[in-house]
N, C-alpha and C positions, 0 to 999 in steps of 0.2 A: 462474375468477375470480381476480384477482391478489391478492397479499398487500398489506396496508396498508403505509404508509410506516413508517419507524423510529419506534417508540413513544417518546414523550417521557419523560424521567426515567431513562433507562438509566444506572445508576451509573458504569459504566466509561467511557461516552462523556462523562459530565460530568467524570469525573476527568481524562480526556485533555484536555478543554477547559481545566480548571483548570491543568494542567501548562503548556499552551501560553500561556494568558493570564497565569498567575502570574508567568512570567519577565519580563513587561513592567514589573514593579515595580523591576527592577534599573536602576541608571543605565547608559544605553547609547546608542549611536547609533540613528538611525531604523532600526527593525527590518525586516529583509527579510521577505518573505512566506513562508508555508508552504502555498501554494495546492495543493490536492489535484490529482493528475494528471487531465487532462481525458480523458473516455472517450466515444466515439460510442455512440449508442443504436441504430444500425442499420448494416447492412453497407455498405461494408467497415468492419469494426470496427478501431479504432485507439486508441492512447493517446498523449497529448501532455503532456509535463512542461514547465511554464513556470517559468523562473528569471530573477531579476534579476542582471545582471552589471554590472561597472563598469570604467572605464579608470583610468589613473594619475592623472587629474585628477578622479576621482570622478564622471564623467559616466555616467549609467545607460544600460543597454540591456536588452532583453528577449530571452532565448534560448528557442527552442522546439525541443524534442527529440521527434520523432514516431517511434513504433514501430508497425509494421504487420506482424503475423505472416504468413508465407507462405500458410498455409491460408485466410486471409481474402481472398486475391486470386484473380481469374479468370486461369488460365493457358491458353495456347494452344500447340499443337504447332508447332514450327519445325524446320528441317532439323537443327539441332545440339542439340535438346532441347526445352525449354519456355520460354516468354517471358511476361512480365507488364509492366504499366505503370500508373503512377499520376500524377495531377495533384494537386498540393498547394498550398494557399493559407493564409497566416497573416495575420491583420489585427488591429491594435490600434486600436480605435475610441474616441476620447475620449468620456467620458460627457456632455460638453457639446460644442457645436459646435467644430469644428477639424479639422485635418489628420488623415487616417487613415494610419497607418504599417503597413507590411507587405511581403510578398513572395509571389510565386507562381512555381512551377516544376514541371517534369515529371521523372520518373525512370523509365527503362527498365531491366529486369533480366532475366537469363536463367540457367537452370540446366540441367545435363546430363541429369538423370533425373527421373521423375515422383515418386519417393519424397521427394525434397527439397521438392517443392511442398506436401507434406502434413505436414511436420515442424514442430511447434509451437515448437520451440526456435530455428528459423530465422526471422528477421524483417528487414524493411527498416527501417533506422534513419536518419532524416534530421534534420539540425540546422541552424537558421538563427539568427543573432543580428542584431537590428534595433535601431538607435539610436532611443530615444524620450526626450522630456523628462519630468520629473516630472509626475504627475497621475493621474487615475482613468480606467481604460480598460475596455472590454468586449473580451475576447479571443475571436476567432472562428477556428476551424481547420476547414478543409474538405479532404476527401480524395475524389477521384473515381477509380474503377477504369476505366482506359481500355479494357479488354477487356469487362468485364461491364457497363459503363455505369451503375454504381451510384455514388451519391454520399452521403456522410454528413458530419455536422458535430458539433462540440462547442464549447461556449462557457462563459465564466465572467467574473467581474469581478476586476480586480486594481488595487492601488494602488502606484504607483511612487514611492518616497520621494525627497525632495530632499536630496541628500548635499552640496550646495555649501558649507554652513557647518559640516560635521562633519569634524573633523580626522582621526579614525581610525574605521574601521568595517568590517563584513563585507558582502559581497554574499550572495546565496542560496547554500546548499550544493547541490552536485550529487552524487547518490548513484550508485554504480556498482561496478565490479569493478577491482581493481588487480592486474596481473600480478606475481607474486612474483619473477620473474626479471628482466624488463625494466623494471618499475615503471610501465608504461603504464597509462592509466586508460580504461575503457570505461563510458560512462554507461548506466544502465538507466532509460529514461523511465517505465516502468510502476511503478518502485519496488517491484516484487514479486520476492522472492528465494526460492531453494530450497536445494538442497544446496551451493550455491556461496557460502554466507554466510561461509565462512572467508576469502574474497577481498573481502569487503565493504569499501568505502572511501568517503571523502567528499572531493570536490574543493572547495576554498574559496578565495576571493580576498579578501585583506585590503588595503585602501587606507590609506595613511598620508601625510597631506598636511602633517605638521609639518616645520618647517625642520630641516636637519641633513644629515649625510653618510650615504651608503649604502656598503656593505650594512649591514643592521640585523638583530638577532637577536630572535626572539619565541618565547614558550612557549605553545603551543596546548593548552588543557585540553579534554578531550572526555569525554563519557559517553553511554552508550546506556541509555535508560529504557524499561521495558515498560509495558503498559497499566494496570498496578497501581501505577505510580509507583516501582517498585523498580529500582535501578541494576544493570544487567546487566554493564556494562563501564565502567571509568573509568580515565583515565590522562592523561599529559602527553607531548607530543612537541615537541622544539625544532626550529625552522627558522631558517635565515639567508637573508634575501631580498635580492636584488640591487637591487630597485627596488619602488616601490609598485605594487599591483595585479598582483603576480606570483602566479599560482595555485600552490597546494600541494596535495598529495594525502596525506591522513591515513588511516592504517589502524589500527583498534582492535586491541588485543591479544587480544580474545576470539576463539576459534577455532570459531565456530558458534553459532547461535541456534535456539531451538525455535520452533514455529509461533506466530504472534500478531502484534500490532501493536507498533511501537516508534517511538521518537523518537531521532534522532542529533543530539546537541547539541555545538557547539564554542564555547568562550569564550576571550577574551583578557582578562587581568586586569592592570592597571597601577595600583598605588595604590588609590584608591577608585573607579576607573572600571572598568567591565566592558562588553565588547562581545560580543554573542552572535548566533549564527545556528543554526537548527535545521531539520530536515527529517524528516517522518514516512515510515515505510516498513512493509512487511509481509513476513513470512516465510510462504510457503504450503506449503513442503515441507521436512522436516528429518529428521535421524536420530532415534534414540530419545531421549525426554525423560530428563533426569537430575535428581537431587536433588528440590527442591521441585516442579519441573515434572512429575516422575514421579508424585508423590503427588497433585498437583492433577488430573492427567488420569485417575486411576483412577475418580473419581466419574462423569464422563460416559461413560467406557469401560464402566462397569457397566450402562449402558442397552442395550448390544448384546452384552456378554459374559455368560457364565454365572457363578453365584455361586462355583463351584469355580475358574474361571479367575481371577476377581478376587482371591479369597482367596489363590491361589497367587502372584499378582503382588505382593500386599501382604507376603507372607512372605519375599520374596527379599531377600538382602543387596544393598547398593549395587552391588557389583561384578558381580552377576548380573542386574540389572534390564534392561540393554540387551538381553541375550540373551533374557530372558523376553518382552520387548516384541516383538522380532522374531519369536519363535515364535508369539505370539498372532496377529500379522497375517499370517504365512505361511499359517496355516490358513484365512484368509479371502481370500487373493489369487485373484481370478478368472483371472489369467493369470500363473502363477508363472514361466513361462519367459522373460518379458520385463518389465523395469521400465517405469514405476513400479508400485506396488501401488495399483490404482484404488480398492479398498475403503478403504484408509487415507486416501487423498486425499479421498474423498467424506465420510468420517467427520469429518475436520477442517473441510471446507467447511461441513458442517451445524453443527458446534459454533460456528464463527465466525459463521454466519448467525444462530443462536439467540442468541448473545451480543449481536449488534447489533440484533436486531429484537424481542426478547421481554422484557417487564418482569416482574420478580418481587421477592421479598424478598432478593435476592442476585444472583449472576451470572445472565445471561439463560439460560444452558444449564441452570440449576438450576430454572427455572420449569416448570410443567406443560406449557406450550406448547413450551418448549425441549426437554424430555425427549421428547415425542411426535415433534417434528420430527427429532431426532437418531435416534430408533429407526426411523421409517418414512419420513422424507423429506418433501418438499413434498406437500400434499394435492392430490387431483385437482380438488377444488372447495371453495370456502369460501362458507358461507351466513351472512349477518349478520341478526340479529333484534334489534329495538329493545327497550329495557327495558319492563317492565310493572309493575303494582302488586305482583306476586309474585316476579318475578325481575329480575335486572340484565340488562344487554346480553349477548346470547349470540353466540358465534361457533362455528359448526359446521363441522368439517373432515370431508369425505367422501373416502374412498379407494376406488379400484378395484383389483381383481386383487391380493389378495383384497379383498372388500368390508369396509370398516371405517368407523365413524363415531365421532367424539369431539366432545363438547359442552363448551365452555368458557364460564364465566360470570364477568362482571366484577361481583362482588358488592359492591364498595366504590365503584365509579364512578371509580377512579383508573387504569384500564388494566391492572390485574393480574388476568388471566384465570385461573380455577381450573378444573380438570377436574372435571366433575360425575359422571362414571361411570368411576372409576379401574379398575374390574374389567374394562373393555373392552380393556385392554392385554394 
């Protein structure tokens, strides 16, 4: 039985929404979108990041960056190794009657050995930019595996602003990695980062249609905000542009982020006017937490660690915390001879899921459901029982191997389920 959808009222989700919407109160140009990456729900699984781009005359276009990991493709043996192929189509359909804008193409690829076909870090990345007029569109992306003959789709709605009367403004940010040596920029359509966050960068295009000579100098203010609204990195980088709509790559000074959700924001301030663009992203794998992150993670860590282990971690001075963290997880690494540590990745996946799906009187991972999910993972089956005159709505989690059962009750009717039998843990 499947989990219910995200429970309403999650305080961090509401806070993230407030951060995104609150910025609209600033005087600014028509705001670019922060459309979440599109993800297919069936194989071949892919991710597509849609971003609004502009030319020197502020005419909009939509770029689609599609990422398809190699293990999601069907590979066949060929004389020189293994081969795969995909057919991709991208369509922007007006919400009202009108012309459909898009493109369709095929891509063939080959690798020398089988191991490469199973590497999750290897992916086919395709990008297309399509000129579209301002308006409301339904985005449809389709990917068909030419060998496996499977096809999947993803879609969403997007609003393309009218920049024609705006003198200065930003297009959407693109998030990716910047090479520290060459300065080259590689977009990451999934907006999922890991140990490479030290190379995190944003590519942004500023258009300036005001009269006057070029080149022109600008100061770009940036900040990275976590899901609690705290500024993780903030700074200013100057750029001199030769012409309008010249892309620039901005790298934050922060050298690494801990796991969680973030927003990368860039602003240009001139007098009383402010122009802003932002993009959300996630960090799924990182090094040891530090400072406040270390203290914050000890509570959910206590769900799987012993009292002695947690007490030891709490007693460590700041300079020893990273070492203690690594020792804790090395004892739980199911395959210590090969990275990554699957147990640590699974722990943070559970914490992130609990934060997004369970409602309590604080963070989702602090709720009874969050605690049980972090300790034991997803239940084998979920049973729902309607409220009666004696009890509120019940949700019963059944586990196999070993057999466990947890009964949660919504005593107040607000979706905050409380564990009835805590002794069962």
